[in-house]
C-alpha positions in Angstrom: 71.3 100.4 131.9 74.5 99.6 132.1 74.0 96.7 129.5 72.6 99.3 127.3 75.7 101.7 127.6 78.1 98.2 127.0 76.0 97.6 123.8 76.4 101.3 122.5 80.1 101.2 123.1 80.1 97.8 121.3 78.0 99.2 118.2 80.6 102.2 118.4 83.4 99.9 117.7 81.8 97.8 115.1 80.9 100.7 113.2 84.3 102.2 113.4 85.7 98.8 112.4 83.3 98.6 109.3 83.8 102.4 108.1 87.7 101.5 108.1 87.4 98.4 106.0 84.9 100.1 103.4 87.8 102.3 102.8 89.8 99.6 101.3 87.0 97.9 99.3 85.9 99.0 95.8 82.7 101.1 95.4 80.5 100.5 92.3 79.7 97.3 90.6 81.3 94.8 88.0 79.9 94.9 84.5 81.1 92.8 81.7 81.6 93.8 78.0 81.5 91.7 75.0 83.7 93.0 72.2 84.3 90.7 69.2 83.7 87.7 71.4 85.7 88.4 74.0 84.8 89.1 77.5 86.2 92.6 79.1 85.5 93.3 82.9 84.9 96.9 84.3 84.2 98.4 87.5 81.7 100.9 87.3 80.7 103.7 89.9 79.7 107.3 90.0 81.8 110.5 90.7 79.4 113.1 91.4 77.4 113.3 88.2 79.8 111.1 86.0 79.7 107.5 85.8 83.4 106.0 85.5 84.2 102.7 84.2 87.8 101.3 85.2 89.0 98.4 83.4 89.5 95.2 85.9 91.0 92.3 83.6 90.1 89.0 82.9 87.6 86.6 84.5 90.3 85.4 87.4 90.6 89.2 88.6 86.5 90.0 87.9 86.0 86.9 90.3 88.1 88.8 92.8 86.3 92.0 92.6 83.1 90.5 92.6 83.9 89.1 95.9 85.2 92.5 97.3 82.1 94.3 95.9 79.7 91.7 97.5 81.6 92.1 100.6 81.2 96.1 100.7 77.5 95.7 99.8 77.3 93.2 103.2 79.2 95.8 105.2 76.8 98.8 104.2 73.7 96.8 104.8 75.3 95.8 108.4 76.1 99.6 109.1 72.5 100.7 108.0 71.4 98.1 110.8 74.2 98.9 113.2 73.3 102.8 113.0 69.7 102.1 113.6 70.5 99.9 117.0 72.9 102.8 117.8 70.3 105.6 117.6 68.0 103.3 119.9 70.7 102.8 122.3 71.3 106.5 122.6 67.3 107.0 123.1 67.6 104.5 126.0 70.4 106.0 127.5 69.0 109.5 127.2 71.6 111.2 125.0 
């Protein structure tokens, strides 16, 4: 039982750390648009029912955003898994 409690505390810390990191990462996805044979990159995301596009810049900046967007998706997947494990740990400890 002590091991499960320690694991639950570890999961809580990881969830908290991941949620803090999510605050600094861009949400949405990176899209490119071609206008007059030039490539323009935008970050698209939703605010309520509205889709918002914000200009990112050239290919160099787009690569940086792409890495950060991929990191966000990875963290969101990890959080989903951790929350599931946390729920299981709570059941085992009787909370």
